CHARMM-style PDB file with segment names, atoms N, HN, CA, C and O in Angstrom:
ATOM      1  N   MET     1      91.481 109.735  82.285  1.00  0.00      PROA
ATOM      2  CA  MET     1      91.300 110.022  83.210  1.00  0.00      PROA
ATOM      3  C   MET     1      90.406 108.335  83.347  1.00  0.00      PROA
ATOM      4  O   MET     1      90.149 108.104  84.529  1.00  0.00      PROA
ATOM      5  N   SER     2      90.111 107.639  82.755  1.00  0.00      PROA
ATOM      6  HN  SER     2      90.319 107.827  81.795  1.00  0.00      PROA
ATOM      7  CA  SER     2      88.574 107.077  82.943  1.00  0.00      PROA
ATOM      8  C   SER     2      90.217 105.132  82.651  1.00  0.00      PROA
ATOM      9  O   SER     2      89.986 103.930  82.529  1.00  0.00      PROA
ATOM     10  N   ARG     3      91.341 105.785  82.670  1.00  0.00      PROA
ATOM     11  HN  ARG     3      91.529 106.762  82.769  1.00  0.00      PROA
ATOM     12  CA  ARG     3      92.047 104.072  82.206  1.00  0.00      PROA
ATOM     13  C   ARG     3      93.642 104.667  83.587  1.00  0.00      PROA
ATOM     14  O   ARG     3      94.794 104.235  83.578  1.00  0.00      PROA
ATOM     15  N   HSD     4      93.110 105.590  84.435  1.00  0.00      PROA
ATOM     16  HN  HSD     4      92.174 105.942  84.442  1.00  0.00      PROA
ATOM     17  CA  HSD     4      93.638 106.608  85.498  1.00  0.00      PROA
ATOM     18  C   HSD     4      94.727 104.033  85.889  1.00  0.00      PROA
ATOM     19  O   HSD     4      94.202 102.920  85.868  1.00  0.00      PROA
ATOM     20  N   TYR     5      96.226 104.521  86.141  1.00  0.00      PROA
ATOM     21  HN  TYR     5      96.653 105.425  86.158  1.00  0.00      PROA
ATOM     22  CA  TYR     5      96.798 103.360  86.822  1.00  0.00      PROA
ATOM     23  C   TYR     5      96.106 102.808  88.202  1.00  0.00      PROA
ATOM     24  O   TYR     5      96.469 101.736  88.686  1.00  0.00      PROA
ATOM     25  N   LEU     6      95.115 103.591  88.783  1.00  0.00      PROA
ATOM     26  HN  LEU     6      94.821 104.462  88.389  1.00  0.00      PROA
ATOM     27  CA  LEU     6      95.090 104.167  90.785  1.00  0.00      PROA
ATOM     28  C   LEU     6      93.662 103.088  90.255  1.00  0.00      PROA
ATOM     29  O   LEU     6      93.472 102.108  90.975  1.00  0.00      PROA
ATOM     30  N   ILE     7      92.709 103.277  89.043  1.00  0.00      PROA
ATOM     31  HN  ILE     7      92.863 104.073  88.457  1.00  0.00      PROA
ATOM     32  CA  ILE     7      91.542 102.040  89.072  1.00  0.00      PROA
ATOM     33  C   ILE     7      90.764 101.765  89.734  1.00  0.00      PROA
ATOM     34  O   ILE     7      89.956 102.207  90.551  1.00  0.00      PROA
ATOM     35  N   PRO     8      91.284 100.464  89.024  1.00  0.00      PROA
ATOM     36  CA  PRO     8      91.711  98.859  89.482  1.00  0.00      PROA
ATOM     37  C   PRO     8      91.893  98.490  90.712  1.00  0.00      PROA
ATOM     38  O   PRO     8      91.213  97.545  91.112  1.00  0.00      PROA
ATOM     39  N   PHE     9      92.640  98.991  91.428  1.00  0.00      PROA
ATOM     40  HN  PHE     9      93.193  99.759  91.103  1.00  0.00      PROA
ATOM     41  CA  PHE     9      93.320  98.903  93.251  1.00  0.00      PROA
ATOM     42  C   PHE     9      92.150  99.647  93.522  1.00  0.00      PROA
ATOM     43  O   PHE     9      91.610  98.904  94.341  1.00  0.00      PROA
ATOM     44  N   ILE    10      91.222 100.837  93.352  1.00  0.00      PROA
ATOM     45  HN  ILE    10      91.661 101.441  92.687  1.00  0.00      PROA
ATOM     46  CA  ILE    10      89.986 101.870  94.729  1.00  0.00      PROA
ATOM     47  C   ILE    10      89.105 101.469  94.733  1.00  0.00      PROA
ATOM     48  O   ILE    10      88.421 101.540  95.754  1.00  0.00      PROA
ATOM     49  N   VAL    11      88.367 100.448  92.915  1.00  0.00      PROA
ATOM     50  HN  VAL    11      88.923 100.390  92.085  1.00  0.00      PROA
ATOM     51  CA  VAL    11      87.622  99.235  92.955  1.00  0.00      PROA
ATOM     52  C   VAL    11      87.159  97.899  93.502  1.00  0.00      PROA
ATOM     53  O   VAL    11      86.006  97.506  93.682  1.00  0.00      PROA
ATOM     54  N   ASP    12      88.849  97.007  93.830  1.00  0.00      PROA
ATOM     55  HN  ASP    12      89.786  97.326  93.684  1.00  0.00      PROA
ATOM     56  CA  ASP    12      89.381  96.417  94.414  1.00  0.00      PROA
ATOM     57  C   ASP    12      89.130  96.041  95.705  1.00  0.00      PROA
ATOM     58  O   ASP    12      89.087  94.912  96.195  1.00  0.00      PROA
ATOM     59  N   ALA    13      88.917  97.466  96.358  1.00  0.00      PROA
ATOM     60  HN  ALA    13      88.952  98.383  95.960  1.00  0.00      PROA
ATOM     61  CA  ALA    13      89.657  98.139  97.790  1.00  0.00      PROA
ATOM     62  C   ALA    13      87.259  98.408  98.052  1.00  0.00      PROA
ATOM     63  O   ALA    13      86.750  99.061  98.962  1.00  0.00      PROA
ATOM     64  N   GLY    14      86.762  97.932  97.343  1.00  0.00      PROA
ATOM     65  HN  GLY    14      87.176  97.402  96.603  1.00  0.00      PROA
ATOM     66  CA  GLY    14      85.161  98.755  97.354  1.00  0.00      PROA
ATOM     67  C   GLY    14      84.610  99.712  97.220  1.00  0.00      PROA
ATOM     68  O   GLY    14      83.379  99.706  97.245  1.00  0.00      PROA
ATOM     69  N   CYS    15      85.372 100.953  97.016  1.00  0.00      PROA
ATOM     70  HN  CYS    15      86.372 100.958  96.995  1.00  0.00      PROA
ATOM     71  CA  CYS    15      84.754 101.445  95.992  1.00  0.00      PROA
ATOM     72  C   CYS    15      84.680 102.232  94.851  1.00  0.00      PROA
ATOM     73  O   CYS    15      85.586 102.111  94.025  1.00  0.00      PROA
ATOM     74  N   ALA    16      83.675 103.104  94.622  1.00  0.00      PROA
ATOM     75  HN  ALA    16      82.940 103.202  95.292  1.00  0.00      PROA
ATOM     76  CA  ALA    16      83.281 103.167  93.555  1.00  0.00      PROA
ATOM     77  C   ALA    16      84.364 104.382  92.342  1.00  0.00      PROA
ATOM     78  O   ALA    16      84.556 105.573  92.584  1.00  0.00      PROA
ATOM     79  N   ALA    17      84.689 103.926  91.596  1.00  0.00      PROA
ATOM     80  HN  ALA    17      84.533 102.958  91.400  1.00  0.00      PROA
ATOM     81  CA  ALA    17      85.514 105.196  90.791  1.00  0.00      PROA
ATOM     82  C   ALA    17      85.038 105.677  89.439  1.00  0.00      PROA
ATOM     83  O   ALA    17      84.324 104.888  88.820  1.00  0.00      PROA
ATOM     84  N   PHE    18      85.234 106.502  89.042  1.00  0.00      PROA
ATOM     85  HN  PHE    18      85.814 107.143  89.544  1.00  0.00      PROA
ATOM     86  CA  PHE    18      84.566 107.800  88.072  1.00  0.00      PROA
ATOM     87  C   PHE    18      85.519 108.601  87.740  1.00  0.00      PROA
ATOM     88  O   PHE    18      86.246 109.311  88.435  1.00  0.00      PROA
ATOM     89  N   GLY    19      85.472 108.464  86.815  1.00  0.00      PROA
ATOM     90  HN  GLY    19      84.881 107.888  86.250  1.00  0.00      PROA
ATOM     91  CA  GLY    19      86.524 108.757  85.081  1.00  0.00      PROA
ATOM     92  C   GLY    19      85.993 109.714  84.065  1.00  0.00      PROA
ATOM     93  O   GLY    19      85.201 109.624  83.126  1.00  0.00      PROA
ATOM     94  N   GLN    20      87.213 111.319  84.959  1.00  0.00      PROA
ATOM     95  HN  GLN    20      87.855 111.392  85.722  1.00  0.00      PROA
ATOM     96  CA  GLN    20      86.433 112.806  83.784  1.00  0.00      PROA
ATOM     97  C   GLN    20      86.538 112.081  83.351  1.00  0.00      PROA
ATOM     98  O   GLN    20      86.614 110.869  83.554  1.00  0.00      PROA
ATOM     99  N   GLU    21      86.578 113.101  82.202  1.00  0.00      PROA
ATOM    100  HN  GLU    21      86.516 114.086  82.037  1.00  0.00      PROA
ATOM    101  CA  GLU    21      87.702 112.978  80.609  1.00  0.00      PROA
ATOM    102  C   GLU    21      87.683 114.449  81.058  1.00  0.00      PROA
ATOM    103  O   GLU    21      87.234 115.019  82.052  1.00  0.00      PROA
ATOM    104  N   SER    22      88.502 114.951  79.682  1.00  0.00      PROA
ATOM    105  HN  SER    22      88.867 114.488  78.874  1.00  0.00      PROA
ATOM    106  CA  SER    22      88.584 116.332  80.036  1.00  0.00      PROA
ATOM    107  C   SER    22      87.962 116.799  78.157  1.00  0.00      PROA
ATOM    108  O   SER    22      87.743 115.791  77.486  1.00  0.00      PROA
ATOM    109  N   ARG    23      87.803 117.673  77.680  1.00  0.00      PROA
ATOM    110  HN  ARG    23      87.981 118.493  78.225  1.00  0.00      PROA
ATOM    111  CA  ARG    23      87.151 118.641  76.619  1.00  0.00      PROA
ATOM    112  C   ARG    23      87.866 118.689  75.638  1.00  0.00      PROA
ATOM    113  O   ARG    23      87.436 118.675  74.485  1.00  0.00      PROA
ATOM    114  N   SER    24      89.593 118.781  76.102  1.00  0.00      PROA
ATOM    115  HN  SER    24      89.943 118.792  77.039  1.00  0.00      PROA
ATOM    116  CA  SER    24      90.674 118.611  75.283  1.00  0.00      PROA
ATOM    117  C   SER    24      90.612 116.688  75.050  1.00  0.00      PROA
ATOM    118  O   SER    24      90.301 116.293  73.926  1.00  0.00      PROA
ATOM    119  N   PRO    25      90.812 116.000  75.771  1.00  0.00      PROA
ATOM    120  CA  PRO    25      92.000 114.755  75.919  1.00  0.00      PROA
ATOM    121  C   PRO    25      93.421 115.308  74.436  1.00  0.00      PROA
ATOM    122  O   PRO    25      93.122 115.578  73.273  1.00  0.00      PROA
ATOM    123  N   ASN    26      94.333 115.317  74.811  1.00  0.00      PROA
ATOM    124  HN  ASN    26      94.577 115.098  75.756  1.00  0.00      PROA
ATOM    125  CA  ASN    26      95.758 114.781  74.515  1.00  0.00      PROA
ATOM    126  C   ASN    26      96.113 116.085  74.013  1.00  0.00      PROA
ATOM    127  O   ASN    26      97.162 116.097  73.369  1.00  0.00      PROA
ATOM    128  N   ASN    27      95.406 117.387  74.161  1.00  0.00      PROA
ATOM    129  HN  ASN    27      94.554 117.378  74.684  1.00  0.00      PROA
ATOM    130  CA  ASN    27      95.779 118.761  74.001  1.00  0.00      PROA
ATOM    131  C   ASN    27      96.017 119.671  74.647  1.00  0.00      PROA
ATOM    132  O   ASN    27      95.709 120.732  74.104  1.00  0.00      PROA
ATOM    133  N   ASP    28      96.427 119.749  75.565  1.00  0.00      PROA
ATOM    134  HN  ASP    28      96.677 118.887  76.006  1.00  0.00      PROA
ATOM    135  CA  ASP    28      96.557 120.405  76.845  1.00  0.00      PROA
ATOM    136  C   ASP    28      96.577 121.968  76.754  1.00  0.00      PROA
ATOM    137  O   ASP    28      96.190 122.649  77.703  1.00  0.00      PROA
ATOM    138  N   SER    29      97.029 122.509  75.611  1.00  0.00      PROA
ATOM    139  HN  SER    29      97.343 121.955  74.840  1.00  0.00      PROA
ATOM    140  CA  SER    29      96.938 123.720  75.308  1.00  0.00      PROA
ATOM    141  C   SER    29      95.928 124.246  75.016  1.00  0.00      PROA
ATOM    142  O   SER    29      95.777 125.453  75.204  1.00  0.00      PROA
ATOM    143  N   MET    30      94.990 123.483  74.488  1.00  0.00      PROA
ATOM    144  HN  MET    30      95.113 122.502  74.336  1.00  0.00      PROA
ATOM    145  CA  MET    30      93.657 124.181  74.287  1.00  0.00      PROA
ATOM    146  C   MET    30      92.165 124.329  75.788  1.00  0.00      PROA
ATOM    147  O   MET    30      91.044 124.832  75.723  1.00  0.00      PROA
ATOM    148  N   ALA    31      93.130 123.408  77.338  1.00  0.00      PROA
ATOM    149  HN  ALA    31      94.042 122.999  77.391  1.00  0.00      PROA
ATOM    150  CA  ALA    31      91.806 123.267  78.159  1.00  0.00      PROA
ATOM    151  C   ALA    31      92.810 125.015  79.188  1.00  0.00      PROA
ATOM    152  O   ALA    31      93.945 125.360  79.514  1.00  0.00      PROA
ATOM    153  N   THR    32      91.817 125.368  79.239  1.00  0.00      PROA
ATOM    154  HN  THR    32      90.895 125.087  78.974  1.00  0.00      PROA
ATOM    155  CA  THR    32      91.556 126.498  80.597  1.00  0.00      PROA
ATOM    156  C   THR    32      91.332 126.319  81.612  1.00  0.00      PROA
ATOM    157  O   THR    32      90.313 125.662  81.826  1.00  0.00      PROA
ATOM    158  N   HSD    33      92.065 126.750  82.675  1.00  0.00      PROA
ATOM    159  HN  HSD    33      92.893 127.284  82.500  1.00  0.00      PROA
ATOM    160  CA  HSD    33      91.342 125.615  84.355  1.00  0.00      PROA
ATOM    161  C   HSD    33      90.304 127.183  84.082  1.00  0.00      PROA
ATOM    162  O   HSD    33      91.061 128.000  84.607  1.00  0.00      PROA
ATOM    163  N   GLU    34      89.232 127.907  83.652  1.00  0.00      PROA
ATOM    164  HN  GLU    34      88.617 127.244  83.225  1.00  0.00      PROA
ATOM    165  CA  GLU    34      88.227 127.858  84.045  1.00  0.00      PROA
ATOM    166  C   GLU    34      87.370 127.023  83.098  1.00  0.00      PROA
ATOM    167  O   GLU    34      86.157 127.153  83.257  1.00  0.00      PROA
ATOM    168  N   ALA    35      87.807 126.135  82.080  1.00  0.00      PROA
ATOM    169  HN  ALA    35      88.792 126.029  81.951  1.00  0.00      PROA
ATOM    170  CA  ALA    35      86.869 124.921  80.886  1.00  0.00      PROA
ATOM    171  C   ALA    35      86.233 123.979  82.390  1.00  0.00      PROA
ATOM    172  O   ALA    35      85.131 123.565  82.749  1.00  0.00      PROA
ATOM    173  N   LEU    36      87.574 123.960  82.920  1.00  0.00      PROA
ATOM    174  HN  LEU    36      88.469 124.297  82.628  1.00  0.00      PROA
ATOM    175  CA  LEU    36      87.953 122.708  83.595  1.00  0.00      PROA
ATOM    176  C   LEU    36      86.949 123.244  85.339  1.00  0.00      PROA
ATOM    177  O   LEU    36      86.028 122.956  86.103  1.00  0.00      PROA
ATOM    178  N   LEU    37      87.793 123.954  85.121  1.00  0.00      PROA
ATOM    179  HN  LEU    37      88.541 124.188  84.500  1.00  0.00      PROA
ATOM    180  CA  LEU    37      86.498 123.752  86.866  1.00  0.00      PROA
ATOM    181  C   LEU    37      84.788 123.939  86.638  1.00  0.00      PROA
ATOM    182  O   LEU    37      83.976 123.490  87.447  1.00  0.00      PROA
ATOM    183  N   VAL    38      84.494 124.506  85.687  1.00  0.00      PROA
ATOM    184  HN  VAL    38      85.153 124.871  85.029  1.00  0.00      PROA
ATOM    185  CA  VAL    38      83.136 124.612  85.326  1.00  0.00      PROA
ATOM    186  C   VAL    38      82.767 123.076  85.000  1.00  0.00      PROA
ATOM    187  O   VAL    38      81.712 122.587  85.405  1.00  0.00      PROA
ATOM    188  N   ASP    39      83.648 122.391  84.289  1.00  0.00      PROA
ATOM    189  HN  ASP    39      84.505 122.788  83.960  1.00  0.00      PROA
ATOM    190  CA  ASP    39      84.098 121.179  84.044  1.00  0.00      PROA
ATOM    191  C   ASP    39      83.355 120.153  85.390  1.00  0.00      PROA
ATOM    192  O   ASP    39      82.186 119.809  85.564  1.00  0.00      PROA
ATOM    193  N   ILE    40      84.885 119.817  86.367  1.00  0.00      PROA
ATOM    194  HN  ILE    40      85.835 120.096  86.226  1.00  0.00      PROA
ATOM    195  CA  ILE    40      84.607 119.422  87.606  1.00  0.00      PROA
ATOM    196  C   ILE    40      83.821 119.693  88.496  1.00  0.00      PROA
ATOM    197  O   ILE    40      83.598 118.734  89.235  1.00  0.00      PROA
ATOM    198  N   ALA    41      82.796 121.490  88.979  1.00  0.00      PROA
ATOM    199  HN  ALA    41      82.977 122.269  88.378  1.00  0.00      PROA
ATOM    200  CA  ALA    41      81.767 121.398  89.317  1.00  0.00      PROA
ATOM    201  C   ALA    41      81.293 120.341  88.411  1.00  0.00      PROA
ATOM    202  O   ALA    41      81.607 119.182  88.680  1.00  0.00      PROA
ATOM    203  N   ALA    42      80.440 120.638  87.174  1.00  0.00      PROA
ATOM    204  HN  ALA    42      80.184 121.580  86.955  1.00  0.00      PROA
ATOM    205  CA  ALA    42      79.278 119.413  87.309  1.00  0.00      PROA
ATOM    206  C   ALA    42      79.350 118.625  86.802  1.00  0.00      PROA
ATOM    207  O   ALA    42      78.522 118.358  85.931  1.00  0.00      PROA
ATOM    208  N   ALA    43      81.010 117.360  87.255  1.00  0.00      PROA
ATOM    209  HN  ALA    43      81.683 117.577  87.962  1.00  0.00      PROA
ATOM    210  CA  ALA    43      80.795 116.341  87.585  1.00  0.00      PROA
ATOM    211  C   ALA    43      79.944 115.798  88.945  1.00  0.00      PROA
ATOM    212  O   ALA    43      78.980 115.117  89.295  1.00  0.00      PROA
ATOM    213  N   THR    44      81.683 117.108  89.708  1.00  0.00      PROA
ATOM    214  HN  THR    44      82.465 117.661  89.424  1.00  0.00      PROA
ATOM    215  CA  THR    44      80.682 116.608  91.665  1.00  0.00      PROA
ATOM    216  C   THR    44      78.785 117.279  91.558  1.00  0.00      PROA
ATOM    217  O   THR    44      77.833 116.771  92.152  1.00  0.00      PROA
ATOM    218  N   ARG    45      78.744 118.245  90.827  1.00  0.00      PROA
ATOM    219  HN  ARG    45      79.517 118.657  90.345  1.00  0.00      PROA
ATOM    220  CA  ARG    45      76.877 117.825  91.147  1.00  0.00      PROA
ATOM    221  C   ARG    45      76.350 117.075  90.679  1.00  0.00      PROA
ATOM    222  O   ARG    45      75.194 116.856  91.041  1.00  0.00      PROA
ATOM    223  N   TYR    46      76.942 116.322  89.652  1.00  0.00      PROA
ATOM    224  HN  TYR    46      77.881 116.500  89.358  1.00  0.00      PROA
ATOM    225  CA  TYR    46      75.590 114.652  88.954  1.00  0.00      PROA
ATOM    226  C   TYR    46      76.230 114.430  89.950  1.00  0.00      PROA
ATOM    227  O   TYR    46      75.449 114.829  90.813  1.00  0.00      PROA
ATOM    228  N   LEU    47      77.480 113.923  90.692  1.00  0.00      PROA
ATOM    229  HN  LEU    47      78.115 113.598  89.991  1.00  0.00      PROA
ATOM    230  CA  LEU    47      78.219 112.610  91.645  1.00  0.00      PROA
ATOM    231  C   LEU    47      76.837 112.673  92.901  1.00  0.00      PROA
ATOM    232  O   LEU    47      76.071 111.778  93.259  1.00  0.00      PROA
ATOM    233  N   ARG    48      76.945 114.137  93.342  1.00  0.00      PROA
ATOM    234  HN  ARG    48      77.568 114.864  93.052  1.00  0.00      PROA
ATOM    235  CA  ARG    48      75.918 114.903  95.010  1.00  0.00      PROA
ATOM    236  C   ARG    48      74.452 114.227  94.220  1.00  0.00      PROA
ATOM    237  O   ARG    48      73.660 113.631  94.950  1.00  0.00      PROA
ATOM    238  N   GLU    49      74.242 114.312  93.195  1.00  0.00      PROA
ATOM    239  HN  GLU    49      74.886 114.797  92.602  1.00  0.00      PROA
ATOM    240  CA  GLU    49      72.930 114.356  93.018  1.00  0.00      PROA
ATOM    241  C   GLU    49      72.211 112.836  92.379  1.00  0.00      PROA
ATOM    242  O   GLU    49      71.063 112.820  91.935  1.00  0.00      PROA
ATOM    243  N   ARG    50      73.043 111.685  92.422  1.00  0.00      PROA
ATOM    244  HN  ARG    50      73.976 111.698  92.782  1.00  0.00      PROA
ATOM    245  CA  ARG    50      73.051 110.530  92.878  1.00  0.00      PROA
ATOM    246  C   ARG    50      73.498 110.056  93.764  1.00  0.00      PROA
ATOM    247  O   ARG    50      74.280 109.105  93.785  1.00  0.00      PROA
ATOM    248  N   GLY    51      72.995 110.747  94.780  1.00  0.00      PROA
ATOM    249  HN  GLY    51      72.360 111.519  94.763  1.00  0.00      PROA
ATOM    250  CA  GLY    51      74.143 110.359  96.624  1.00  0.00      PROA
ATOM    251  C   GLY    51      75.024 109.626  97.295  1.00  0.00      PROA
ATOM    252  O   GLY    51      74.871 108.917  98.290  1.00  0.00      PROA
ATOM    253  N   TYR    52      76.841 110.093  96.053  1.00  0.00      PROA
ATOM    254  HN  TYR    52      76.966 110.670  95.245  1.00  0.00      PROA
ATOM    255  CA  TYR    52      77.783 110.286  96.955  1.00  0.00      PROA
ATOM    256  C   TYR    52      78.016 110.954  97.178  1.00  0.00      PROA
ATOM    257  O   TYR    52      78.161 111.917  96.426  1.00  0.00      PROA
ATOM    258  N   GLU    53      78.305 110.938  98.818  1.00  0.00      PROA
ATOM    259  HN  GLU    53      78.187 110.156  99.429  1.00  0.00      PROA
ATOM    260  CA  GLU    53      78.973 111.820  99.832  1.00  0.00      PROA
ATOM    261  C   GLU    53      79.952 112.280  99.747  1.00  0.00      PROA
ATOM    262  O   GLU    53      80.028 113.454  99.382  1.00  0.00      PROA
ATOM    263  N   LYS    54      81.161 111.497 100.069  1.00  0.00      PROA
ATOM    264  HN  LYS    54      81.099 110.544 100.365  1.00  0.00      PROA
ATOM    265  CA  LYS    54      82.431 110.997  99.789  1.00  0.00      PROA
ATOM    266  C   LYS    54      82.957 111.760  98.974  1.00  0.00      PROA
ATOM    267  O   LYS    54      81.964 112.422  98.672  1.00  0.00      PROA
ATOM    268  N   ILE    55      84.153 112.368  98.108  1.00  0.00      PROA
ATOM    269  HN  ILE    55      84.960 111.830  98.354  1.00  0.00      PROA
ATOM    270  CA  ILE    55      84.124 112.803  96.306  1.00  0.00      PROA
ATOM    271  C   ILE    55      85.737 112.952  96.999  1.00  0.00      PROA
ATOM    272  O   ILE    55      86.141 113.710  97.881  1.00  0.00      PROA
ATOM    273  N   VAL    56      86.373 112.010  96.289  1.00  0.00      PROA
ATOM    274  HN  VAL    56      86.045 111.394  95.572  1.00  0.00      PROA
ATOM    275  CA  VAL    56      87.836 112.179  96.210  1.00  0.00      PROA
ATOM    276  C   VAL    56      89.019 112.577  94.816  1.00  0.00      PROA
ATOM    277  O   VAL    56      89.204 111.554  94.157  1.00  0.00      PROA
ATOM    278  N   TYR    57      89.666 113.563  94.365  1.00  0.00      PROA
ATOM    279  HN  TYR    57      89.516 114.394  94.901  1.00  0.00      PROA
ATOM    280  CA  TYR    57      90.007 113.531  93.375  1.00  0.00      PROA
ATOM    281  C   TYR    57      91.111 113.320  93.093  1.00  0.00      PROA
ATOM    282  O   TYR    57      92.067 113.646  93.797  1.00  0.00      PROA
ATOM    283  N   LEU    58      91.178 112.772  92.081  1.00  0.00      PROA
ATOM    284  HN  LEU    58      90.401 112.507  91.510  1.00  0.00      PROA
ATOM    285  CA  LEU    58      92.999 112.433  91.735  1.00  0.00      PROA
ATOM    286  C   LEU    58      93.007 113.178  90.302  1.00  0.00      PROA
ATOM    287  O   LEU    58      92.092 113.374  89.501  1.00  0.00      PROA
ATOM    288  N   GLY    59      94.088 113.448  90.280  1.00  0.00      PROA
ATOM    289  HN  GLY    59      94.831 113.289  90.930  1.00  0.00      PROA
ATOM    290  CA  GLY    59      94.439 114.047  88.241  1.00  0.00      PROA
ATOM    291  C   GLY    59      96.651 113.995  88.487  1.00  0.00      PROA
ATOM    292  O   GLY    59      97.549 114.179  89.309  1.00  0.00      PROA
ATOM    293  N   TYR    60      96.375 113.604  87.065  1.00  0.00      PROA
ATOM    294  HN  TYR    60      95.646 113.454  86.398  1.00  0.00      PROA
ATOM    295  CA  TYR    60      97.808 113.691  86.478  1.00  0.00      PROA
ATOM    296  C   TYR    60      98.211 114.814  86.720  1.00  0.00      PROA
ATOM    297  O   TYR    60      97.379 115.719  86.660  1.00  0.00      PROA
ATOM    298  N   SER    61      99.272 115.064  86.987  1.00  0.00      PROA
ATOM    299  HN  SER    61      99.948 114.329  87.036  1.00  0.00      PROA
ATOM    300  CA  SER    61     100.315 116.197  87.138  1.00  0.00      PROA
ATOM    301  C   SER    61      99.856 117.296  87.010  1.00  0.00      PROA
ATOM    302  O   SER    61     100.099 117.992  87.995  1.00  0.00      PROA
ATOM    303  N   GLY    62      99.325 117.765  86.286  1.00  0.00      PROA
ATOM    304  HN  GLY    62      99.128 117.199  85.485  1.00  0.00      PROA
ATOM    305  CA  GLY    62      98.018 119.703  86.277  1.00  0.00      PROA
ATOM    306  C   GLY    62      97.006 118.951  86.876  1.00  0.00      PROA
ATOM    307  O   GLY    62      96.463 119.370  87.898  1.00  0.00      PROA
ATOM    308  N   GLY    63      96.651 117.768  86.304  1.00  0.00      PROA
ATOM    309  HN  GLY    63      97.093 117.428  85.473  1.00  0.00      PROA
ATOM    310  CA  GLY    63      94.620 117.715  86.694  1.00  0.00      PROA
ATOM    311  C   GLY    63      95.035 117.755  87.925  1.00  0.00      PROA
ATOM    312  O   GLY    63      94.472 118.713  88.454  1.00  0.00      PROA
ATOM    313  N   GLY    64      96.012 117.003  88.980  1.00  0.00      PROA
ATOM    314  HN  GLY    64      96.470 116.225  88.550  1.00  0.00      PROA
ATOM    315  CA  GLY    64      96.237 116.894  90.919  1.00  0.00      PROA
ATOM    316  C   GLY    64      95.838 118.966  91.296  1.00  0.00      PROA
ATOM    317  O   GLY    64      94.922 119.548  91.878  1.00  0.00      PROA
ATOM    318  N   SER    65      97.003 119.387  90.635  1.00  0.00      PROA
ATOM    319  HN  SER    65      97.746 118.914  90.162  1.00  0.00      PROA
ATOM    320  CA  SER    65      96.823 121.394  90.824  1.00  0.00      PROA
ATOM    321  C   SER    65      95.112 121.707  90.393  1.00  0.00      PROA
ATOM    322  O   SER    65      94.364 122.237  91.215  1.00  0.00      PROA
ATOM    323  N   VAL    66      94.865 121.499  89.679  1.00  0.00      PROA
ATOM    324  HN  VAL    66      95.473 121.068  89.011  1.00  0.00      PROA
ATOM    325  CA  VAL    66      93.468 121.583  88.741  1.00  0.00      PROA
ATOM    326  C   VAL    66      91.877 121.698  89.619  1.00  0.00      PROA
ATOM    327  O   VAL    66      90.940 122.474  89.432  1.00  0.00      PROA
ATOM    328  N   TYR    67      92.109 120.204  90.959  1.00  0.00      PROA
ATOM    329  HN  TYR    67      92.870 119.573  91.111  1.00  0.00      PROA
ATOM    330  CA  TYR    67      91.577 119.778  91.680  1.00  0.00      PROA
ATOM    331  C   TYR    67      92.066 120.333  93.207  1.00  0.00      PROA
ATOM    332  O   TYR    67      92.086 119.806  94.320  1.00  0.00      PROA
ATOM    333  N   SER    68      92.313 121.189  92.875  1.00  0.00      PROA
ATOM    334  HN  SER    68      92.297 121.617  91.971  1.00  0.00      PROA
ATOM    335  CA  SER    68      92.825 121.195  94.443  1.00  0.00      PROA
ATOM    336  C   SER    68      92.308 122.651  93.958  1.00  0.00      PROA
ATOM    337  O   SER    68      91.524 123.219  94.719  1.00  0.00      PROA
ATOM    338  N   LEU    69      92.596 123.161  93.024  1.00  0.00      PROA
ATOM    339  HN  LEU    69      93.233 122.699  92.406  1.00  0.00      PROA
ATOM    340  CA  LEU    69      92.317 124.821  92.960  1.00  0.00      PROA
ATOM    341  C   LEU    69      90.754 125.178  93.226  1.00  0.00      PROA
ATOM    342  O   LEU    69      90.100 126.143  93.619  1.00  0.00      PROA
ATOM    343  N   TYR    70      90.506 123.713  92.742  1.00  0.00      PROA
ATOM    344  HN  TYR    70      91.038 122.928  92.422  1.00  0.00      PROA
ATOM    345  CA  TYR    70      88.909 123.757  92.330  1.00  0.00      PROA
ATOM    346  C   TYR    70      87.951 123.600  93.830  1.00  0.00      PROA
ATOM    347  O   TYR    70      86.771 123.926  93.956  1.00  0.00      PROA
ATOM    348  N   GLN    71      88.886 122.981  94.925  1.00  0.00      PROA
ATOM    349  HN  GLN    71      89.845 122.716  94.823  1.00  0.00      PROA
ATOM    350  CA  GLN    71      88.545 123.246  95.860  1.00  0.00      PROA
ATOM    351  C   GLN    71      89.024 124.435  96.902  1.00  0.00      PROA
ATOM    352  O   GLN    71      88.217 124.595  97.818  1.00  0.00      PROA
ATOM    353  N   ALA    72      89.615 124.878  96.922  1.00  0.00      PROA
ATOM    354  HN  ALA    72      90.270 124.749  96.177  1.00  0.00      PROA
ATOM    355  CA  ALA    72      89.744 125.496  97.373  1.00  0.00      PROA
ATOM    356  C   ALA    72      89.052 127.212  96.733  1.00  0.00      PROA
ATOM    357  O   ALA    72      88.877 128.322  97.237  1.00  0.00      PROA
ATOM    358  N   GLN    73      88.857 126.648  95.523  1.00  0.00      PROA
ATOM    359  HN  GLN    73      88.999 125.746  95.113  1.00  0.00      PROA
ATOM    360  CA  GLN    73      87.574 127.991  95.189  1.00  0.00      PROA
ATOM    361  C   GLN    73      85.935 127.910  95.500  1.00  0.00      PROA
ATOM    362  O   GLN    73      85.187 128.886  95.451  1.00  0.00      PROA
ATOM    363  N   ARG    74      85.458 126.308  95.887  1.00  0.00      PROA
ATOM    364  HN  ARG    74      86.066 125.515  95.926  1.00  0.00      PROA
ATOM    365  CA  ARG    74      84.444 126.370  96.158  1.00  0.00      PROA
ATOM    366  C   ARG    74      83.876 126.458  97.285  1.00  0.00      PROA
ATOM    367  OT1 ARG    74      82.649 126.519  97.355  1.00  0.00      PROA
TER     368      ARG     74
END
């Protein structure tokens, strides 16, 4: 995620960008939604503790739907 093609454009627009990697990069068969939701919650808490009020989630393919699931569940 740290190499998402939109990150340079986001930074050029004057916004901060945080790229979160998965616990199991390049191995989606090991990824479970429950673990991913915990990781997203931890990253969100990390950013909020550092003063970020608005967070926009961005993900490839299934990552986008996992972020949507997180937003619906939180």
